[in-house]
C-alpha positions as CSV (number, residue, x, y, z in Angstrom):
1,M,159.3,-228.0,-87.9
2,Q,160.1,-225.3,-90.2
3,R,157.8,-222.4,-88.9
4,Q,159.3,-223.1,-85.1
5,C,162.6,-223.5,-86.3
6,L,162.0,-219.8,-88.4
7,I,160.7,-218.6,-84.9
8,S,164.0,-219.7,-82.9
9,I,166.1,-218.0,-85.6
10,R,164.5,-214.7,-85.3
11,K,165.2,-214.4,-82.0
12,L,168.7,-215.5,-82.2
13,A,169.4,-213.3,-85.3
14,W,171.6,-210.7,-83.1
15,H,173.8,-214.0,-81.9
16,V,174.3,-214.9,-86.1
17,S,175.5,-211.3,-86.5
18,L,176.9,-210.7,-83.0
19,L,179.2,-214.1,-84.0
20,A,179.6,-213.1,-87.5
21,G,181.6,-209.7,-86.9
22,V,183.4,-211.3,-84.0
23,L,184.9,-214.2,-86.4
24,L,185.5,-212.3,-89.7
25,G,187.0,-209.8,-87.8
26,G,189.2,-211.9,-86.1
27,C,190.6,-212.6,-82.3
28,S,193.2,-213.0,-80.1
29,A,193.9,-216.1,-78.0
30,A,193.0,-215.1,-74.1
31,D,195.7,-216.3,-71.6
32,D,193.0,-217.8,-69.3
33,A,191.3,-220.9,-69.8
34,A,188.2,-221.3,-72.2
35,G,184.6,-222.1,-70.3
36,L,184.0,-225.2,-70.6
37,P,180.1,-226.5,-70.5
38,G,178.8,-225.8,-67.3
39,V,179.7,-222.0,-67.1
40,E,177.0,-219.2,-67.4
41,E,177.8,-218.3,-70.8
42,N,176.0,-218.3,-74.8
43,P,178.7,-219.4,-77.1
44,A,176.7,-216.8,-79.9
45,A,177.1,-214.3,-77.2
46,A,181.0,-215.1,-76.4
47,G,182.4,-213.8,-79.5
48,S,185.5,-213.1,-77.9
49,G,186.1,-217.0,-77.1
50,L,185.8,-218.1,-80.5
51,E,189.6,-219.1,-81.2
52,T,189.2,-219.8,-84.7
53,P,188.2,-217.3,-87.5
54,V,186.2,-218.3,-90.5
55,D,188.9,-217.1,-93.0
56,S,188.0,-216.5,-96.6
57,L,187.7,-219.5,-98.4
58,A,190.2,-217.7,-100.9
59,V,192.7,-216.8,-97.9
60,A,192.6,-220.6,-97.1
61,G,193.5,-221.6,-100.3
62,E,190.1,-223.3,-101.3
63,K,187.4,-223.0,-103.4
64,D,186.5,-219.6,-104.0
65,V,183.1,-218.2,-103.3
66,P,181.2,-217.5,-106.3
67,A,179.1,-214.4,-108.0
68,A,176.1,-213.7,-106.4
69,G,173.4,-216.5,-107.3
70,Q,175.7,-219.4,-108.2
71,G,177.1,-219.8,-104.5
72,P,178.9,-222.8,-103.1
73,G,176.0,-225.6,-102.8
74,A,174.5,-224.7,-106.2
75,S,174.8,-226.4,-109.7
76,A,176.3,-225.0,-112.9
77,D,172.5,-224.8,-114.2
78,G,171.9,-222.6,-110.7
79,S,169.9,-225.8,-109.3
80,R,170.3,-226.3,-105.6
81,Q,172.2,-228.8,-104.5
82,L,172.4,-228.3,-101.0
83,S,169.1,-226.4,-99.6
84,H,170.8,-222.9,-97.9
85,A,173.9,-224.2,-99.0
86,G,175.4,-221.3,-100.6
87,L,173.7,-218.6,-97.9
88,L,175.1,-220.4,-94.9
89,A,178.7,-220.2,-97.3
90,D,178.1,-216.4,-98.1
91,L,177.2,-215.9,-94.0
92,V,181.2,-216.5,-93.5
93,G,182.8,-215.2,-96.6
94,D,184.7,-212.5,-97.1
95,D,182.2,-210.0,-98.9
96,A,179.8,-208.0,-96.3
97,A,177.1,-207.4,-98.6
98,R,176.9,-210.8,-99.4
99,R,177.1,-211.6,-95.5
100,T,174.4,-209.5,-94.8
101,A,172.4,-210.4,-97.6
102,A,172.8,-214.1,-96.3
103,R,171.8,-213.2,-92.5
104,D,168.4,-211.5,-94.0
105,Q,167.4,-214.1,-96.4
106,L,168.8,-216.6,-93.4
107,N,166.5,-214.9,-90.6
108,A,163.4,-215.2,-93.4
109,D,164.3,-218.7,-94.7
110,P,166.2,-220.3,-91.7
111,P,167.3,-224.1,-92.9
112,T,165.8,-227.1,-91.0
113,D,167.8,-229.0,-88.5
114,G,167.9,-231.6,-91.2
115,Q,168.7,-228.8,-93.7
116,L,171.6,-227.6,-91.5
117,L,172.7,-231.0,-90.6
118,D,173.2,-232.0,-94.4
119,V,175.0,-228.8,-95.4
120,W,177.4,-229.6,-92.1
121,Q,178.4,-233.3,-93.4
122,Q,177.8,-233.0,-97.3
123,G,178.7,-229.6,-98.2
124,D,181.8,-227.7,-99.6
125,P,184.5,-226.8,-97.0
126,G,182.8,-223.0,-97.0
127,E,179.4,-224.4,-96.6
128,R,180.2,-226.5,-93.8
129,R,181.9,-223.3,-91.7
130,G,179.2,-221.7,-92.7
131,A,176.4,-224.5,-91.1
132,A,178.7,-225.0,-88.0
133,F,178.9,-221.3,-87.6
134,F,175.1,-220.9,-87.7
135,A,174.6,-224.4,-85.7
136,M,176.6,-222.1,-82.9
137,G,174.2,-219.3,-82.8
138,I,171.0,-221.7,-82.4
139,Y,172.7,-224.2,-79.8
140,H,171.0,-223.9,-76.1
141,G,173.3,-226.3,-74.6
142,S,171.4,-229.0,-75.5
143,D,170.4,-230.2,-78.9
144,A,171.6,-233.6,-79.5
145,R,171.6,-233.8,-83.0
146,I,173.7,-230.7,-83.2
147,E,176.1,-232.1,-80.5
148,D,176.8,-235.3,-82.6
149,A,177.1,-233.2,-85.6
150,A,179.6,-231.1,-84.0
151,I,182.0,-234.5,-82.2
152,A,181.9,-235.9,-85.7
153,A,183.3,-232.7,-87.5
154,L,186.1,-232.3,-85.2
155,E,187.5,-235.2,-87.6
156,D,186.4,-233.0,-90.6
157,P,189.1,-232.0,-92.9
158,D,188.9,-228.3,-92.9
159,A,190.9,-227.2,-89.8
160,R,188.6,-224.4,-89.6
161,V,184.9,-226.6,-89.3
162,R,187.4,-228.1,-86.8
163,G,188.0,-224.8,-84.8
164,L,184.4,-224.3,-84.5
165,S,183.0,-227.8,-83.4
166,L,185.3,-227.2,-80.7
167,E,184.2,-224.2,-80.1
168,M,181.1,-225.4,-79.4
169,V,182.5,-228.7,-77.5
170,R,183.0,-226.3,-75.0
171,H,179.5,-225.6,-74.4
172,F,178.2,-229.2,-74.2
173,P,176.2,-230.4,-71.1
174,R,178.8,-231.9,-68.6
175,D,177.3,-235.9,-69.9
176,R,178.2,-235.0,-73.1
177,F,181.7,-233.2,-73.5
178,M,183.4,-235.8,-70.3
179,P,184.0,-238.6,-72.8
180,L,185.5,-236.6,-75.1
181,L,188.7,-236.4,-73.3
182,E,190.5,-238.9,-75.0
183,R,190.0,-237.3,-78.5
184,M,191.0,-234.0,-76.4
185,L,194.3,-235.6,-76.1
186,E,194.4,-237.4,-79.5
187,M,194.0,-233.3,-80.6
188,L,196.8,-231.5,-78.3
189,A,199.0,-234.2,-79.9
190,G,198.1,-234.4,-83.4
191,E,196.1,-231.6,-84.7
192,P,197.7,-230.1,-87.3
193,D,196.1,-226.8,-87.1
194,V,197.8,-224.4,-84.5
195,K,194.9,-222.2,-83.3
196,N,192.7,-225.8,-82.6
197,R,196.2,-227.0,-80.5
198,A,196.1,-223.9,-78.4
199,M,192.1,-223.7,-77.9
200,V,192.2,-227.5,-76.5
201,A,195.3,-226.7,-74.2
202,R,192.9,-224.0,-72.5
203,M,190.2,-226.3,-72.8
204,L,191.6,-229.2,-70.9
205,V,192.5,-226.9,-67.8
206,S,189.0,-227.3,-66.9
207,W,188.2,-230.7,-67.9
208,P,186.7,-232.2,-64.6
209,T,187.4,-235.8,-65.6
210,G,191.2,-237.7,-66.2
211,R,193.4,-235.0,-64.1
212,D,196.4,-237.2,-64.2
213,Q,196.1,-237.3,-68.0
214,V,195.8,-234.0,-68.5
215,K,198.4,-232.9,-66.3
216,L,201.0,-235.3,-68.4
217,A,199.7,-234.1,-71.8
218,L,199.6,-230.6,-70.8
219,A,203.4,-230.9,-69.6
220,D,204.4,-232.9,-73.0
221,S,202.7,-229.9,-74.9
222,V,204.8,-227.4,-72.9
223,L,208.3,-229.4,-73.6
224,S,207.8,-230.7,-77.0
225,D,204.8,-228.7,-79.1
226,P,206.6,-227.0,-81.9
227,E,204.7,-224.0,-82.4
228,V,205.1,-220.9,-79.2
229,Q,201.4,-220.4,-78.8
230,V,200.7,-223.7,-78.1
231,R,203.1,-223.9,-75.5
232,S,202.2,-221.0,-73.7
233,A,198.6,-221.7,-73.6
234,A,199.6,-225.5,-72.2
235,L,201.8,-223.5,-69.5
236,V,199.4,-221.6,-68.6
237,S,196.7,-224.5,-68.0
238,V,199.2,-226.7,-66.4
239,Y,200.0,-224.1,-63.9
240,R,196.6,-223.6,-62.9
241,I,196.5,-227.5,-62.1
242,A,199.8,-229.2,-61.6
243,D,201.1,-230.4,-58.5
244,E,204.0,-228.3,-56.9
245,Q,207.3,-230.2,-57.7
246,P,206.4,-231.6,-61.4
247,L,205.5,-228.1,-61.5
248,L,208.7,-226.4,-60.5
249,E,210.4,-229.0,-62.5
250,L,208.4,-228.5,-65.6
251,L,209.1,-223.6,-65.1
252,E,212.8,-224.9,-64.4
253,K,212.9,-226.3,-67.8
254,V,211.4,-223.8,-69.9
255,V,213.2,-221.3,-68.1
256,R,216.8,-222.8,-68.9
257,D,215.8,-224.6,-72.0
258,D,212.9,-223.3,-74.1
259,P,214.7,-221.3,-77.6
260,E,211.6,-218.7,-77.5
261,A,211.8,-215.8,-75.6
262,T,208.1,-215.4,-75.0
263,L,208.1,-218.9,-73.1
264,R,211.1,-217.9,-71.2
265,R,209.6,-214.6,-69.6
266,L,206.4,-216.6,-68.9
267,G,208.3,-219.5,-66.9
268,L,210.1,-216.6,-65.3
269,N,206.7,-215.2,-64.5
270,R,205.3,-218.2,-62.8
271,L,208.3,-219.2,-60.9
272,G,207.8,-215.7,-59.4
273,R,204.4,-216.4,-58.5
274,L,205.1,-219.8,-56.4
275,G,207.2,-217.4,-54.1
276,L,209.1,-219.0,-51.7
277,L,208.8,-222.3,-53.1
278,A,210.5,-221.9,-55.8
279,A,213.8,-220.0,-53.5
280,G,215.7,-222.7,-54.9
281,S,215.2,-221.8,-58.7
282,V,217.5,-218.3,-57.9
283,P,220.1,-219.3,-59.7
284,L,218.4,-220.0,-63.0
285,V,216.6,-217.1,-62.4
286,A,219.5,-215.1,-61.7
287,A,221.2,-216.0,-64.8
288,R,218.4,-215.0,-66.9
289,L,219.6,-211.6,-65.9
290,E,221.9,-211.3,-68.6
291,D,219.0,-212.8,-71.4
292,E,219.9,-211.4,-74.9
293,D,215.7,-210.8,-74.7
294,E,215.6,-207.2,-72.7
295,A,212.1,-208.4,-71.7
296,V,213.4,-211.9,-70.3
297,S,215.8,-210.2,-68.1
298,D,213.4,-207.7,-66.7
299,E,211.3,-210.5,-66.2
300,A,214.0,-212.2,-64.1
301,A,214.9,-208.9,-62.2
302,R,211.1,-208.9,-61.4
303,T,210.9,-212.5,-60.1
304,L,214.0,-212.7,-58.1
305,T,212.5,-209.5,-56.3
306,R,209.4,-211.1,-56.0
307,L,211.2,-213.9,-54.2
308,G,212.5,-211.2,-51.6
309,P,215.4,-212.7,-49.2
310,A,215.9,-215.2,-50.8
311,G,217.1,-214.2,-54.2
312,L,219.3,-211.4,-51.9
313,G,222.3,-213.5,-52.4
314,E,222.0,-213.6,-56.6
315,L,221.2,-209.7,-56.8
316,I,224.1,-208.8,-55.0
317,K,226.6,-211.2,-57.3
318,A,224.9,-209.8,-60.3
319,L,226.3,-206.2,-59.4
320,S,230.2,-207.3,-60.1
321,S,228.1,-209.1,-63.4
322,R,230.2,-207.7,-66.9
323,S,226.8,-207.1,-68.3
324,I,225.8,-203.7,-67.8
325,R,222.3,-204.6,-68.2
326,A,222.5,-207.5,-65.1
327,R,224.3,-204.8,-63.1
328,R,221.5,-202.2,-63.9
329,L,218.5,-204.5,-63.2
330,A,220.4,-206.1,-59.9
331,C,220.9,-202.1,-58.3
332,Y,217.0,-201.2,-59.3
333,S,215.9,-204.6,-58.0
334,L,217.9,-204.2,-54.6
335,G,216.7,-200.7,-54.1
336,T,212.9,-202.1,-54.8
337,L,213.7,-204.3,-51.9
338,G,214.5,-202.0,-49.4
339,M,215.7,-202.4,-46.0
340,V,216.0,-205.9,-46.1
341,A,218.7,-206.0,-48.8
342,R,220.9,-203.4,-46.8
343,P,223.9,-206.5,-47.1
344,A,224.3,-205.4,-50.1
345,V,225.2,-201.8,-49.8
346,P,229.0,-202.3,-50.0
347,A,228.3,-203.9,-53.1
348,L,226.5,-200.9,-54.7
349,E,229.3,-198.9,-53.1
350,K,232.1,-200.1,-55.5
351,L,229.3,-199.5,-58.5
352,L,229.2,-195.8,-57.5
353,E,232.9,-195.7,-59.5
354,D,231.1,-197.2,-62.2
355,A,232.3,-196.6,-65.6
356,E,228.0,-196.2,-66.9
357,E,226.5,-193.2,-65.3
358,D,223.4,-194.4,-65.1
359,I,224.4,-197.2,-63.4
360,R,226.1,-195.4,-60.7
361,E,223.4,-193.6,-60.2
362,L,221.0,-196.4,-59.7
363,A,223.6,-197.6,-57.2
364,A,223.6,-194.3,-55.5
365,M,219.8,-194.3,-55.9
366,A,219.2,-197.6,-54.5
367,I,221.9,-197.0,-51.0
368,R,219.6,-193.7,-50.3
369,T,216.7,-196.3,-50.2
370,I,217.9,-199.2,-48.0
371,L,219.6,-197.2,-45.6
372,L,217.0,-194.4,-45.5
373,G,214.1,-195.4,-46.8
374,Q,213.9,-193.0,-49.6
């Protein structure tokens, strides 16, 4: 059994090395949904999909990684309590030399399945992280023992272990991950770690069952989660699967009420993508031309431009706004609309006397573009 495992690990050594580099270097949260099981993607090779870096134990405020020869899994006299535990902890530690040495030793003498699972279930936090990380490198999408361990580790007290287990769930075969929907919904609502909640929000968009439950849970997360990272991930996901009217109402709430500029901007962007379906939201969008955050007001102008004739009336009103930025953005957007904005010419002509030089120039450019197509 150990010889078979050795052959398998040697074949996959580059996977483990790649995963270590990605996890220890950190990674960013992607805007699109995570690939669930059924997607042709190896979890070890898809390093950029890992949302929960394995931080060093010292940074995490947990038990420090001891010096070489006295690593985790070893007793005070150096006798091993859990086979390979110290090496697995070193594999995800913050010492590059020890990571390299651990990788080489694990390639030469890999743990058996039983040893790996023992560390995953019984080790200290660093050892469990290392075991979960190592399991990802050897998991091929069908291994009941590893799958059972990953499911159990969703309850692990360490957030990084839970995150690595979530990453593995993404690559489960269909018959294993489908029954986990309730657990995923529980984690979306109650998982303490922000990155893990955001990962769940991205995973749920591709869940093939319980669509109504998923839509409601994601919408609730958009409106109630305290962290912008989670609300953003949930909004991106629910946009892809929600029905039109509930989605429109949700986006309007975000644009109107969310305290974070990032979310307001995202809500405006998604309203613009809806096109004429969002025509009734034009007054709300136009109000954001005066948003205190310039990125939000810019997005409002782009959204009104996307809506075309539906946004024309509000853009004309914005030409007389007390906000210099709103007038500026309205001039630019009307010029972008071109000939369809001809009704705005009289209001634009008034701005040729505006106190702000750049607005006078923008108004003149918009008039020229609208009337002459130049």
